[in-house]
Backbone as CSV, one residue per row, in Angstrom:
resi,resn,N_x,N_y,N_z,CA_x,CA_y,CA_z,C_x,C_y,C_z
1,UNK,4.441,-38.288,91.883,3.261,-37.874,90.553,2.716,-37.293,91.014
2,UNK,2.821,-36.833,89.281,1.683,-35.487,89.415,0.574,-36.012,89.303
3,UNK,0.206,-34.766,89.398,-1.675,-35.080,89.823,-2.289,-34.797,88.863
4,UNK,-2.420,-35.121,87.929,-3.270,-34.707,87.146,-3.182,-35.955,86.054
5,UNK,-3.706,-36.189,85.205,-4.592,-37.758,84.244,-3.568,-37.917,83.341
6,UNK,-2.901,-37.287,83.468,-1.580,-37.047,82.294,0.090,-37.498,82.737
7,UNK,0.404,-38.651,82.674,1.509,-39.130,82.985,3.191,-39.133,81.947
8,UNK,3.397,-38.114,82.414,4.236,-37.249,81.110,5.949,-38.434,81.197
9,UNK,6.767,-37.894,80.429,7.731,-38.744,81.006,8.372,-38.894,81.605
10,UNK,9.000,-37.819,83.276,9.417,-38.007,83.920,8.587,-38.741,85.110
11,UNK,7.575,-38.728,85.075,6.808,-39.575,86.335,6.189,-41.079,85.303
12,UNK,6.881,-41.041,84.681,7.048,-42.444,83.889,8.562,-42.929,84.357
13,UNK,9.388,-42.273,84.053,10.363,-42.721,84.287,10.689,-43.235,85.993
14,UNK,10.212,-41.947,86.678,10.096,-42.254,88.036,9.413,-43.964,88.363
15,UNK,8.408,-43.953,87.507,7.419,-44.595,88.303,8.071,-46.630,87.327
16,UNK,8.698,-46.121,86.053,9.306,-47.788,86.403,10.589,-47.521,87.173
17,UNK,11.277,-46.629,87.975,11.927,-47.130,88.793,11.574,-47.942,90.111
18,UNK,10.478,-47.289,90.315,9.577,-47.613,91.388,9.391,-48.888,91.212
19,UNK,8.924,-49.792,90.229,7.866,-50.559,89.998,9.274,-51.469,89.849
20,UNK,10.607,-51.474,89.194,11.571,-52.121,89.494,12.315,-52.706,90.909
21,UNK,12.308,-51.706,91.286,12.451,-51.433,92.949,11.479,-52.398,93.683
22,UNK,10.672,-52.416,93.651,9.034,-53.104,94.586,9.059,-54.628,93.849
23,UNK,8.726,-55.155,92.588,8.728,-56.085,91.970,10.023,-56.779,91.259
24,UNK,10.705,-56.602,91.348,11.986,-56.669,90.883,13.166,-57.019,91.498
25,UNK,13.088,-56.226,92.729,14.654,-55.660,93.353,15.804,-55.734,92.804
26,UNK,15.023,-54.668,91.962,16.372,-54.047,91.168,16.001,-52.646,91.861
27,UNK,18.004,-52.517,92.393,17.956,-50.775,92.738,18.245,-49.684,92.604
28,UNK,19.466,-50.326,91.822,21.250,-49.776,91.356,20.399,-48.914,90.208
29,UNK,19.942,-48.568,89.129,19.708,-48.668,88.040,19.044,-46.814,88.367
30,UNK,19.486,-45.921,87.527,19.018,-44.586,87.538,18.670,-43.711,86.491
31,UNK,17.658,-43.048,87.001,16.779,-42.002,85.702,17.676,-42.035,84.675
32,UNK,18.497,-42.069,84.357,18.799,-41.388,83.319,18.819,-42.949,82.781
33,UNK,19.278,-43.539,82.716,19.848,-45.007,82.158,18.055,-45.840,81.567
34,UNK,16.871,-45.477,82.718,15.960,-45.484,82.338,15.372,-44.958,81.404
35,UNK,15.641,-43.580,81.333,15.201,-42.514,79.632,15.782,-43.050,78.487
36,UNK,16.755,-43.516,79.110,17.892,-43.702,77.448,17.483,-45.407,76.954
37,UNK,16.977,-46.119,78.416,16.322,-47.215,77.378,14.331,-46.848,77.068
38,UNK,14.069,-46.401,77.598,12.812,-45.595,76.282,13.101,-44.585,75.567
39,UNK,13.920,-43.852,75.121,14.550,-43.310,74.234,15.014,-44.023,73.568
40,UNK,15.221,-45.050,73.732,16.144,-46.235,72.673,14.395,-46.853,72.146
41,UNK,13.883,-47.578,72.894,12.387,-48.605,72.417,11.891,-47.729,71.299
42,UNK,11.822,-46.315,71.564,10.611,-45.504,70.567,11.595,-45.437,69.454
43,UNK,12.671,-45.623,69.352,13.557,-44.989,68.617,13.057,-46.461,67.592
44,UNK,13.766,-48.156,68.640,13.455,-48.694,67.127,12.074,-49.218,66.662
45,UNK,10.824,-48.559,67.753,9.734,-48.809,66.993,9.549,-48.011,65.466
46,UNK,10.027,-46.980,65.841,9.895,-45.410,65.014,10.929,-46.307,63.818
47,UNK,11.500,-46.728,63.406,12.301,-47.402,62.452,12.030,-48.723,61.624
48,UNK,11.153,-49.639,62.809,10.787,-50.656,62.479,9.571,-50.279,61.770
49,UNK,8.596,-49.941,62.018,7.424,-49.175,61.341,8.002,-48.605,59.771
50,UNK,9.105,-47.725,60.098,9.126,-46.719,58.779,10.166,-47.967,57.771
51,UNK,10.199,-49.059,58.061,11.050,-50.012,57.119,9.812,-51.106,57.096
52,UNK,8.890,-50.589,57.681,7.000,-51.779,57.149,6.858,-52.841,57.334
53,UNK,7.592,-53.137,59.407,7.821,-53.952,60.096,6.443,-53.645,61.155
54,UNK,5.371,-54.600,61.295,5.122,-54.711,61.811,5.490,-55.172,63.820
55,UNK,5.665,-54.291,65.191,5.683,-54.421,66.208,4.598,-55.168,67.543
56,UNK,5.209,-55.673,67.676,4.229,-57.002,68.272,4.671,-56.533,69.666
57,UNK,4.040,-55.778,70.929,4.376,-56.034,72.322,3.835,-56.547,72.857
58,UNK,4.259,-57.379,73.959,4.027,-58.353,74.287,3.598,-58.868,75.398
59,UNK,1.687,-58.506,75.354,1.327,-58.537,76.910,0.317,-57.157,76.388
60,UNK,0.558,-56.678,75.272,0.085,-55.514,74.890,-0.610,-54.879,74.040
61,UNK,0.307,-55.258,72.819,-0.054,-54.693,71.768,0.558,-55.165,70.415
62,UNK,0.036,-54.068,69.577,0.706,-54.073,68.015,1.114,-52.856,67.376
63,UNK,1.691,-52.362,67.416,2.242,-51.235,66.273,2.429,-51.372,64.694
64,UNK,1.445,-50.898,63.785,1.364,-50.970,62.799,0.833,-49.584,62.232
65,UNK,0.983,-49.462,60.667,0.875,-48.648,60.171,-0.298,-49.044,59.304
66,UNK,-1.193,-48.088,59.371,-2.463,-48.263,58.682,-2.766,-47.545,57.337
67,UNK,-3.433,-47.842,56.799,-3.409,-47.273,55.121,-4.566,-46.101,55.789
68,UNK,-4.900,-44.017,55.482,-6.207,-43.846,55.363,-6.390,-43.656,54.149
69,UNK,-8.040,-43.619,54.021,-8.487,-43.228,51.957,-8.185,-41.786,51.996
70,UNK,-7.710,-40.933,51.069,-8.231,-39.938,50.766,-9.961,-39.044,50.826
71,UNK,-9.648,-38.241,51.389,-11.857,-37.910,51.211,-11.680,-36.344,51.067
72,UNK,-12.717,-35.871,50.766,-12.866,-34.757,50.476,-13.773,-34.089,51.508
73,UNK,-13.199,-33.274,52.079,-13.269,-32.402,54.011,-13.946,-30.261,53.334
74,UNK,-15.605,-30.172,53.476,-15.663,-29.387,53.669,-15.188,-28.158,54.597
75,UNK,-14.550,-26.576,54.201,-13.837,-25.371,54.942,-15.284,-24.891,54.873
76,UNK,-15.406,-24.881,56.740,-16.589,-24.242,57.101,-16.305,-23.083,57.235
77,UNK,-15.397,-22.117,57.351,-15.568,-20.857,56.710,-16.772,-20.656,55.679
78,UNK,-16.086,-20.501,54.518,-16.009,-20.818,53.485,-17.089,-21.876,52.535
79,UNK,-17.165,-22.943,52.883,-18.073,-23.643,52.346,-17.512,-24.557,51.082
80,UNK,-15.931,-24.093,50.871,-15.386,-24.786,49.826,-14.342,-26.238,50.263
81,UNK,-14.959,-27.267,48.649,-13.967,-28.370,49.574,-12.418,-28.474,48.701
82,UNK,-12.089,-29.578,50.147,-10.933,-29.843,50.319,-10.176,-31.360,49.871
83,UNK,-10.065,-31.266,49.074,-9.447,-32.454,48.991,-8.301,-33.163,49.965
84,UNK,-8.310,-34.221,50.421,-7.391,-35.017,51.842,-6.810,-36.058,51.211
85,UNK,-5.458,-35.842,51.007,-4.950,-37.619,49.952,-4.458,-38.507,50.997
86,UNK,-4.626,-39.889,50.489,-4.745,-40.934,51.119,-3.335,-41.060,52.119
87,UNK,-2.695,-41.466,52.568,-1.898,-41.843,54.207,-1.746,-42.763,54.962
88,UNK,-0.322,-42.613,54.929,0.234,-44.203,56.027,-0.161,-43.244,57.002
89,UNK,-0.591,-43.262,58.334,-0.610,-43.586,59.988,0.054,-44.305,60.797
90,UNK,0.467,-44.229,61.880,0.988,-45.413,62.818,-0.117,-45.255,63.698
91,UNK,-0.627,-46.738,64.377,-1.738,-46.818,65.269,-1.247,-48.223,65.983
92,UNK,-1.627,-47.698,67.285,-1.538,-49.408,67.947,-3.069,-49.966,68.233
93,UNK,-3.024,-51.389,68.272,-3.547,-52.227,68.177,-3.534,-52.680,69.334
94,UNK,-4.350,-52.239,70.235,-3.757,-52.732,71.555,-4.378,-54.625,71.182
95,UNK,-3.652,-55.268,72.159,-4.537,-56.988,72.758,-5.959,-57.071,73.645
96,UNK,-6.617,-57.987,73.737,-7.604,-57.628,73.928,-7.591,-58.376,75.135
97,UNK,-6.425,-58.993,75.881,-6.271,-59.273,77.174,-5.974,-58.002,78.063
98,UNK,-5.098,-57.238,77.349,-4.267,-55.651,78.144,-6.080,-54.538,78.040
99,UNK,-6.663,-54.927,77.144,-7.676,-54.493,77.114,-8.862,-54.704,78.206
100,UNK,-9.286,-55.799,78.504,-9.556,-55.907,79.663,-8.943,-55.772,80.946
101,UNK,-7.122,-56.276,81.061,-6.623,-55.224,82.037,-7.051,-54.264,82.749
102,UNK,-7.193,-53.330,81.564,-7.414,-51.960,82.264,-8.507,-51.323,82.721
103,UNK,-9.935,-52.628,82.341,-11.144,-51.974,82.495,-11.206,-52.574,84.044
104,UNK,-10.270,-53.847,84.669,-9.897,-53.335,86.507,-9.070,-52.578,86.829
105,UNK,-9.366,-52.004,88.185,-9.042,-51.111,89.143,-7.999,-51.431,89.494
106,UNK,-6.913,-50.706,89.199,-4.907,-50.744,89.427,-5.603,-51.389,90.995
107,UNK,-3.922,-51.686,91.674,-4.132,-52.610,93.258,-3.327,-51.165,93.780
108,UNK,-4.275,-50.485,94.955,-3.210,-49.668,95.506,-1.930,-50.358,96.127
109,UNK,-0.402,-48.921,96.216,0.264,-49.976,96.601,0.935,-48.584,97.503
110,UNK,1.708,-49.395,98.850,2.237,-48.257,99.288,3.235,-47.479,99.393
111,UNK,3.262,-46.647,99.907,4.741,-45.698,99.727,5.032,-45.774,100.151
C-alpha cells in the first residue's frame, strides 16, 4: 500500500483483492477484473445520476444531484462582480451509520 494519506485506484484494487481473500475466501480473482468492476460501477452511477435517478449504496450513502443557487462573486484582482449561474452538481450523502463507523479506529490486520 502507498504511504500517503490517499488511496489511489491501484491501491484500492489491491485492497479489495486482499479483503476478498481474507474475509470471503475468494482467491481466484484478477486485479484486472476488479478494475473492470470498479469502472462499471462508476459508469452505472454516472448514467443513473444523468438520468435523474438517486443511487443508494447500502450501508454507505446515496449519490444525488444537488442544485446550486446562482451567486454573485467578486474578482479579488480587480473587484469586478462575476455572476455564477445555478447548476446541478453530484453529491454523496453519507448514512449516519457509515459516518459513525468512520469515527472508529480500524482494526489492524496481519500481513
